[in-house]
C-alpha positions as CSV (number, residue, x, y, z in Angstrom):
1,M,-10.4,-34.2,-16.1
2,S,-8.1,-33.6,-13.2
3,Q,-9.1,-31.5,-10.2
4,P,-7.9,-27.9,-10.8
5,V,-4.9,-27.0,-8.5
6,I,-5.3,-23.3,-9.2
7,G,-8.1,-20.9,-10.4
8,L,-8.1,-17.7,-12.5
9,I,-10.6,-15.0,-12.6
10,G,-10.7,-12.5,-15.5
11,L,-10.5,-13.7,-19.1
12,A,-9.3,-10.7,-21.1
13,V,-6.3,-11.5,-23.3
14,M,-3.8,-11.4,-20.4
15,G,-5.9,-13.7,-18.3
16,E,-6.6,-16.1,-21.1
17,N,-2.9,-16.3,-22.0
18,L,-1.8,-16.8,-18.4
19,A,-4.4,-19.6,-17.9
20,L,-3.1,-21.4,-21.0
21,N,0.5,-21.0,-19.8
22,I,-0.4,-22.5,-16.4
23,E,-2.2,-25.4,-18.0
24,S,0.6,-26.0,-20.5
25,K,3.0,-26.5,-17.6
26,G,1.0,-29.4,-16.2
27,F,-1.4,-27.6,-13.8
28,P,-5.1,-28.2,-14.2
29,I,-6.9,-24.8,-13.9
30,A,-10.4,-23.5,-13.3
31,V,-11.5,-20.2,-14.8
32,F,-14.3,-17.7,-14.2
33,N,-15.3,-14.5,-15.9
34,R,-18.0,-12.1,-15.0
35,T,-19.6,-12.7,-18.4
36,T,-20.4,-16.4,-18.7
37,A,-20.4,-16.2,-22.5
38,K,-16.8,-15.2,-22.3
39,T,-15.9,-18.2,-20.1
40,M,-17.7,-20.6,-22.4
41,A,-16.1,-19.1,-25.5
42,F,-12.6,-19.6,-24.0
43,V,-13.3,-23.1,-22.8
44,N,-14.7,-24.2,-26.1
45,G,-12.3,-22.2,-28.2
46,R,-8.6,-21.6,-27.2
47,A,-8.8,-24.0,-24.2
48,A,-10.7,-26.8,-26.0
49,G,-9.3,-30.2,-25.1
50,K,-7.1,-28.8,-22.3
51,N,-7.3,-29.3,-18.5
52,V,-9.3,-26.1,-18.1
53,V,-12.6,-26.2,-16.2
54,G,-15.0,-23.4,-17.0
55,T,-17.3,-22.3,-14.2
56,T,-20.4,-20.0,-14.2
57,T,-20.7,-18.9,-10.6
58,I,-18.2,-17.9,-7.9
59,E,-19.4,-20.7,-5.6
60,E,-18.9,-23.3,-8.3
61,F,-15.5,-21.8,-9.1
62,V,-14.3,-21.9,-5.5
63,N,-15.7,-25.4,-4.8
64,V,-13.9,-27.2,-7.7
65,L,-10.4,-26.0,-6.5
66,E,-7.9,-28.2,-4.7
67,R,-7.2,-27.0,-1.1
68,P,-5.6,-24.8,-0.1
69,R,-7.2,-22.8,-2.9
70,R,-5.0,-20.7,-5.1
71,I,-6.8,-18.0,-7.0
72,V,-5.3,-15.5,-9.4
73,L,-7.2,-12.3,-10.1
74,M,-6.5,-10.9,-13.6
75,V,-9.0,-8.1,-13.5
76,K,-8.7,-4.3,-13.9
77,A,-7.0,-2.6,-11.1
78,G,-9.2,-0.7,-8.7
79,E,-12.8,-1.3,-7.8
80,A,-13.0,-4.6,-9.7
81,V,-10.4,-6.2,-7.4
82,D,-12.3,-5.2,-4.3
83,A,-15.5,-6.4,-5.7
84,F,-14.2,-9.8,-6.4
85,I,-12.6,-10.0,-3.0
86,T,-16.0,-9.2,-1.5
87,Q,-17.6,-12.0,-3.6
88,L,-14.9,-14.6,-2.8
89,L,-14.2,-14.2,0.9
90,P,-17.6,-15.8,2.1
91,H,-16.6,-18.9,0.2
92,L,-13.0,-19.2,1.2
93,E,-11.4,-20.9,4.2
94,A,-8.4,-20.1,6.4
95,G,-5.2,-20.9,4.5
96,D,-6.6,-20.2,1.1
97,I,-4.6,-17.9,-1.2
98,L,-5.6,-14.9,-3.4
99,I,-3.1,-13.4,-5.9
100,D,-3.8,-10.1,-7.6
101,G,-1.9,-10.2,-10.9
102,G,-3.0,-6.7,-12.1
103,N,-1.2,-3.4,-11.9
104,S,-2.7,-2.4,-8.5
105,F,-1.4,0.5,-6.5
106,F,0.8,-1.0,-3.7
107,R,-1.1,0.8,-0.9
108,D,-4.3,-0.7,-2.2
109,T,-2.6,-4.1,-2.0
110,E,-1.5,-3.5,1.6
111,R,-5.1,-2.6,2.5
112,R,-6.4,-5.8,0.9
113,I,-3.8,-7.9,2.7
114,E,-5.1,-6.7,6.0
115,R,-8.7,-7.3,5.0
116,C,-8.0,-10.9,3.9
117,R,-5.8,-11.6,6.9
118,E,-8.8,-11.0,9.1
119,A,-10.5,-13.9,7.3
120,G,-7.4,-16.1,7.5
121,V,-6.8,-15.8,3.8
122,H,-3.3,-15.1,2.4
123,Y,-3.2,-12.2,-0.1
124,F,-0.4,-11.6,-2.6
125,G,0.1,-8.6,-4.9
126,M,2.0,-10.0,-7.9
127,G,3.5,-7.9,-10.6
128,V,3.3,-9.6,-14.0
129,S,5.4,-8.1,-16.8
130,G,5.8,-9.2,-20.4
131,G,2.5,-8.3,-22.0
132,E,0.3,-10.8,-23.8
133,E,3.2,-12.8,-25.2
134,G,4.9,-13.0,-21.8
135,A,1.7,-14.1,-20.1
136,L,1.4,-17.0,-22.6
137,H,5.1,-18.1,-22.9
138,G,6.7,-16.9,-19.7
139,P,6.4,-13.5,-17.9
140,S,8.6,-12.0,-15.2
141,L,6.7,-12.4,-11.9
142,M,7.0,-10.3,-8.8
143,P,4.9,-11.8,-6.0
144,G,4.8,-10.0,-2.6
145,G,2.7,-10.0,0.5
146,G,1.2,-13.2,2.0
147,T,3.7,-15.1,3.9
148,P,6.8,-17.1,2.9
149,E,4.9,-20.2,4.1
150,A,2.0,-19.4,1.8
151,Y,4.3,-18.7,-1.0
152,A,5.6,-22.3,-0.8
153,H,2.2,-23.3,-2.1
154,L,2.6,-21.0,-5.1
155,E,6.3,-21.4,-5.9
156,P,6.1,-24.7,-7.8
157,I,3.5,-23.2,-10.2
158,L,5.1,-19.8,-10.5
159,T,8.6,-21.2,-11.1
160,K,7.3,-23.3,-14.0
161,I,5.2,-20.6,-15.7
162,A,7.8,-17.8,-15.4
163,A,10.3,-16.9,-18.1
164,Q,13.5,-19.0,-17.9
165,V,16.9,-17.5,-18.2
166,D,20.5,-18.8,-17.7
167,D,20.3,-18.5,-13.9
168,G,16.8,-19.7,-13.2
169,A,13.1,-18.7,-13.4
170,C,12.2,-15.1,-13.6
171,V,10.3,-15.1,-10.3
172,T,11.2,-14.7,-6.7
173,Y,9.4,-13.8,-3.5
174,I,9.8,-10.1,-3.4
175,G,9.0,-9.3,0.2
176,P,6.1,-8.5,2.6
177,K,3.2,-6.2,2.4
178,G,2.9,-4.4,-1.0
179,A,6.5,-5.2,-2.1
180,G,5.5,-7.1,-5.2
181,H,3.3,-4.4,-6.6
182,F,5.8,-1.7,-5.5
183,V,8.6,-3.3,-7.5
184,K,6.3,-3.7,-10.5
185,M,5.4,0.0,-10.3
186,V,9.1,0.9,-10.3
187,H,9.7,-1.6,-13.1
188,N,7.1,0.3,-15.1
189,G,8.7,3.7,-14.2
190,I,12.0,2.4,-15.6
191,E,10.2,1.2,-18.6
192,Y,8.8,4.7,-19.2
193,G,12.4,6.1,-19.0
194,D,13.7,3.5,-21.4
195,M,11.0,4.1,-23.9
196,Q,11.5,7.9,-23.8
197,L,15.2,7.6,-24.1
198,I,14.9,5.3,-27.2
199,A,12.3,7.7,-28.7
200,E,14.7,10.6,-28.3
201,A,17.5,8.7,-29.9
202,Y,15.2,7.8,-32.8
203,D,14.1,11.4,-33.2
204,L,17.7,12.6,-33.5
205,L,18.6,9.9,-36.0
206,R,15.5,10.2,-38.1
207,H,15.2,14.0,-38.1
208,A,18.5,15.6,-37.1
209,V,20.7,13.1,-39.0
210,G,18.1,12.3,-41.6
211,L,18.4,8.5,-41.7
212,S,15.8,6.6,-43.8
213,P,13.5,4.1,-42.2
214,D,15.7,1.2,-43.6
215,E,18.8,2.9,-42.3
216,L,17.2,3.3,-38.9
217,H,16.3,-0.4,-38.9
218,D,20.0,-1.3,-39.6
219,V,21.2,1.0,-36.8
220,F,18.8,-0.3,-34.1
221,A,19.4,-3.9,-35.3
222,E,23.2,-3.3,-34.9
223,W,22.7,-1.8,-31.4
224,N,20.7,-4.8,-30.4
225,R,23.8,-7.0,-31.0
226,G,25.8,-5.0,-28.4
227,E,25.6,-3.5,-24.9
228,L,22.1,-2.1,-25.7
229,Q,20.6,-5.5,-26.5
230,S,17.1,-5.5,-25.1
231,F,13.5,-6.3,-26.0
232,L,12.7,-2.5,-26.5
233,I,15.7,-2.0,-28.9
234,E,14.7,-5.2,-30.7
235,I,11.1,-4.1,-31.3
236,T,12.2,-0.6,-32.2
237,A,14.3,-2.1,-35.1
238,R,11.2,-4.0,-36.2
239,I,8.9,-0.9,-36.0
240,V,11.0,1.9,-37.7
241,N,10.7,0.5,-41.3
242,F,7.5,-1.5,-40.9
243,K,5.2,-0.6,-43.9
244,D,1.7,0.6,-43.5
245,E,-0.6,-1.5,-45.8
246,M,-2.9,1.5,-46.5
247,T,-0.4,4.1,-47.5
248,G,2.9,2.2,-48.1
249,K,4.6,4.6,-45.7
250,P,6.4,3.5,-42.6
251,L,3.6,2.8,-40.2
252,V,5.4,4.7,-37.3
253,D,5.2,7.9,-39.5
254,V,1.4,7.8,-39.7
255,I,0.8,7.0,-36.0
256,L,-0.5,10.0,-34.0
257,D,2.2,11.4,-31.7
258,K,0.1,11.2,-28.5
259,A,1.5,8.7,-26.1
260,E,-1.0,7.2,-23.6
261,Q,-0.3,5.8,-20.1
262,K,-2.0,3.8,-17.5
263,G,-0.7,5.6,-14.4
264,T,2.1,3.5,-13.1
265,G,4.8,5.9,-14.3
266,K,3.0,8.8,-12.6
267,W,2.7,6.7,-9.4
268,T,6.5,6.1,-9.5
269,S,7.2,9.8,-9.7
270,Q,4.7,10.6,-6.9
271,I,6.1,8.1,-4.5
272,A,9.7,9.2,-5.3
273,L,8.6,12.7,-4.3
274,D,7.1,11.4,-1.0
275,L,10.3,9.5,-0.2
276,G,12.6,12.3,-1.3
277,V,14.4,10.3,-4.0
278,P,15.3,12.1,-7.2
279,I,14.2,10.2,-10.4
280,P,14.4,13.0,-13.0
281,T,14.7,10.7,-16.0
282,I,11.6,8.7,-15.2
283,T,9.7,11.9,-14.3
284,A,10.9,13.5,-17.6
285,A,9.5,10.5,-19.4
286,V,6.1,10.9,-17.7
287,D,6.1,14.6,-18.5
288,A,6.9,13.9,-22.1
289,R,3.8,11.8,-22.4
290,F,1.8,14.6,-20.9
291,M,3.3,17.0,-23.3
292,S,2.5,14.7,-26.3
293,A,-1.1,14.7,-25.3
294,H,-1.4,18.4,-26.0
295,K,-1.3,17.8,-29.7
296,A,-3.6,20.6,-30.8
297,E,-1.7,23.2,-28.8
298,R,1.6,21.9,-30.2
299,V,0.3,22.2,-33.7
300,A,-0.7,25.8,-33.1
301,A,2.5,26.7,-31.3
302,A,4.6,25.2,-34.1
303,R,3.4,27.9,-36.4
304,L,4.4,30.6,-33.9
305,L,7.5,29.4,-32.2
306,S,9.6,28.1,-35.0
307,S,13.3,27.5,-34.3
308,Q,15.9,29.8,-35.9
309,H,18.4,27.0,-36.0
310,A,18.9,24.9,-39.2
311,L,18.3,21.2,-38.9
312,R,21.3,18.9,-39.2
313,T,21.1,17.1,-42.5
314,A,24.6,15.7,-43.1
315,R,25.1,12.0,-42.6
316,Q,27.5,11.6,-39.7
317,P,28.4,8.1,-38.6
318,S,30.4,9.5,-35.7
319,F,27.3,11.3,-34.4
320,I,25.2,8.1,-34.7
321,N,27.8,6.3,-32.5
322,R,27.6,9.2,-30.1
323,V,23.9,8.8,-29.9
324,R,24.4,5.2,-29.0
325,A,26.8,6.1,-26.3
326,A,24.5,8.8,-24.9
327,L,21.6,6.3,-24.9
328,Y,23.6,3.8,-22.9
329,A,24.9,6.4,-20.3
330,S,21.4,7.8,-19.9
331,K,20.0,4.3,-19.4
332,V,22.5,3.7,-16.6
333,C,21.2,6.8,-14.9
334,S,17.6,5.8,-15.3
335,Y,18.2,2.4,-13.8
336,A,20.3,4.0,-11.1
337,Q,17.3,6.2,-10.1
338,G,14.9,3.2,-10.1
339,F,17.1,1.1,-7.9
340,A,17.7,4.1,-5.6
341,L,14.0,4.4,-5.2
342,L,13.7,0.7,-4.5
343,R,16.4,1.0,-1.8
344,A,14.6,3.9,-0.1
345,A,11.3,2.1,-0.2
346,S,12.9,-1.1,1.2
347,R,14.1,0.9,4.2
348,E,10.9,3.0,4.7
349,F,8.4,0.2,4.3
350,G,10.4,-2.7,5.7
351,Y,10.4,-4.7,2.4
352,N,14.0,-6.1,2.8
353,L,14.4,-6.1,-1.0
354,N,17.1,-8.2,-2.7
355,F,18.3,-5.9,-5.5
356,S,20.4,-8.5,-7.2
357,E,17.5,-10.9,-7.4
358,I,15.2,-8.2,-8.7
359,A,17.6,-7.4,-11.5
360,R,17.9,-11.2,-12.2
361,I,14.1,-11.8,-12.6
362,W,13.9,-8.8,-15.0
363,K,16.4,-10.5,-17.3
364,G,13.7,-12.4,-19.1
365,G,9.9,-12.2,-19.8
366,C,9.4,-8.5,-18.9
367,I,9.3,-5.4,-21.1
368,I,12.6,-4.1,-19.8
369,R,14.5,-7.4,-20.3
370,A,18.0,-6.6,-21.4
371,V,21.6,-8.0,-21.4
372,F,22.3,-4.8,-19.3
373,L,20.4,-6.3,-16.3
374,D,22.9,-9.1,-15.8
375,R,25.5,-6.4,-15.1
376,I,23.2,-4.8,-12.6
377,K,22.6,-8.2,-11.0
378,Q,26.4,-8.6,-10.7
379,A,26.9,-5.1,-9.3
380,F,24.5,-5.7,-6.4
381,A,25.9,-9.2,-5.9
382,R,29.3,-7.6,-5.5
383,N,28.0,-5.1,-3.0
384,P,24.4,-5.5,-1.7
385,E,24.7,-2.2,0.0
386,L,25.7,-0.3,-3.2
387,P,24.0,3.1,-2.7
388,N,23.9,3.9,-6.5
389,L,24.8,2.1,-9.7
390,L,26.9,5.1,-10.7
391,V,29.5,4.3,-8.1
392,D,29.9,0.6,-9.1
393,D,33.3,0.2,-10.7
394,E,31.9,-1.3,-14.0
395,F,29.2,1.3,-14.5
396,R,31.4,4.2,-13.4
397,E,34.0,3.2,-16.1
398,A,31.2,2.7,-18.7
399,V,29.7,6.1,-18.1
400,A,33.2,7.8,-18.0
401,A,34.0,6.3,-21.4
402,R,30.8,7.7,-22.9
403,Q,30.7,11.0,-21.1
404,E,32.2,13.2,-23.9
405,A,29.8,11.7,-26.5
406,W,26.8,12.1,-24.1
407,R,27.5,15.8,-23.6
408,D,27.9,16.3,-27.3
409,V,24.6,14.7,-28.1
410,V,22.7,16.6,-25.5
411,S,24.3,20.0,-26.4
412,T,23.8,19.3,-30.1
413,A,20.1,18.5,-29.6
414,V,19.7,21.7,-27.5
415,E,21.5,23.8,-30.2
416,L,19.3,22.4,-33.0
417,G,16.0,22.6,-31.0
418,Y,15.3,18.9,-30.6
419,P,13.8,18.1,-27.2
420,V,15.7,15.4,-25.3
421,P,14.1,15.7,-21.8
422,A,15.1,12.3,-20.6
423,M,18.7,12.3,-21.9
424,S,19.3,15.8,-20.5
425,A,17.7,14.8,-17.2
426,S,20.0,11.8,-17.0
427,L,23.0,14.0,-17.6
428,A,21.9,16.6,-15.1
429,Y,21.3,13.7,-12.5
430,F,24.9,12.5,-13.2
431,D,26.4,15.9,-12.9
432,A,24.5,16.7,-9.7
433,Y,25.3,13.3,-8.1
434,R,29.0,13.8,-8.8
435,R,29.2,17.3,-7.4
436,E,30.6,17.6,-3.9
437,R,29.0,21.0,-3.4
438,L,25.7,22.1,-5.1
439,P,24.2,25.6,-5.0
440,A,21.7,24.5,-2.4
441,N,23.6,26.7,0.0
442,L,22.1,29.7,-1.7
443,I,18.6,28.2,-1.4
444,Q,19.1,27.7,2.3
445,A,20.2,31.3,2.7
446,Q,17.2,32.5,0.8
447,R,14.9,30.3,2.9
448,D,16.5,31.7,6.1
449,L,16.1,35.3,4.9
450,F,12.5,35.2,3.9
451,G,11.2,32.6,6.4
452,A,13.7,32.2,9.2
453,H,14.0,28.5,8.2
454,T,17.6,28.3,9.6
455,Y,20.6,26.6,8.0
456,E,23.6,24.4,8.9
457,R,27.2,25.4,8.4
458,V,30.2,23.5,6.9
459,D,32.6,24.7,9.5
460,R,30.8,23.9,12.8
461,E,27.9,21.8,14.2
462,G,24.5,23.2,15.0
463,V,21.5,25.0,13.4
464,F,21.8,28.7,12.7
465,H,19.7,31.7,11.8
466,T,20.9,35.1,10.6
467,E,19.2,38.5,10.9
468,W,19.9,39.5,7.3
469,G,18.9,43.2,7.7
470,A,17.1,45.4,5.3
471,S,17.9,45.4,1.6
């Protein structure tokens, strides 16, 4: 068996699949898991007969690897990552490379980069998107940190194992410090927004319009052949009429309406607040998951707070098409917010992000992969300094063409009592961004009156304070 050119620690399903992906592309690999039985089960099971070396100790694992050592950590974010770094560093040499492929918080990654640099070890935080299937067949990869020179030792491997699209492999060196994990965090935030927007469209079509599961399948399948073509629309079409074996009902109808989360969406909202970047669609999606978790309270409230409005029951093909338009326009706003956050972080943290490249590597492998991303790639290729997707000519025209339908869908949902927090947040973002003058002038006056916080004027330079007098 050939000497392993790379090693992987952590053999949960993602780790196993990524290891098999690496081996299948011609790179012998060594693996280690905290539980030796798990390592042996993998080596003698799914990896039997392959160029996969199972090891039982960290020392053995490190010693079998080709130098400079390349080690991928696929362990739970948090303490487990630090624990493995502590175990590995005494056995590593200057020039060796560690890659954290989990969903680590970018500030933790930056702390670990400094820790490893003191030992002469290059540390990368690498976002990996695509779930279990992506890990096995080709994910979108977002490596950052380390150095460009160290990345040269990883690039041949990462380029082969990443998803492949019409313009190359879905991987690029993202930038220094925690850039890789920051971009993955924002990717996940956009994913939250996408999923909530689709859920709202589904809710309106299923309950306000009254489409059957099979009709829903046909609608989403049709949408997936047009401008909304994406992995999430594709799987929604598969889900909505999938039968539950136990009851014969659509499985989605018997799934409890409590959406869980692993924290990356919340991190995105928190960092956006820190940087002063509005991302209301993404934050609305995070809030919607929090609201869903209060199931018992909602059940009790439903008995007390019933709507006085009748539900729409008539079949309206025109309304279905308006929901499609509203979903697309809302999606533009969600991505615009995500890329605005990336731009702010790039300036604040010195990441020097290439937004066209980021859109390109999200075209395949990842959860938010969509035909839509090619248009985003082209927008930033046309203008790398584009401040917001909404002012790109193509997206400006696309939203303008859908604006009337978008407003109708949101207003209809409000009138009938269906919550559409992400769609309405997208519309409010659009309306605020296009307003030359917002009512923040009143807020500044209030702040000056009760706290002497001062204000600026539109007709002259300087900072002013007024003695407003008694009421």
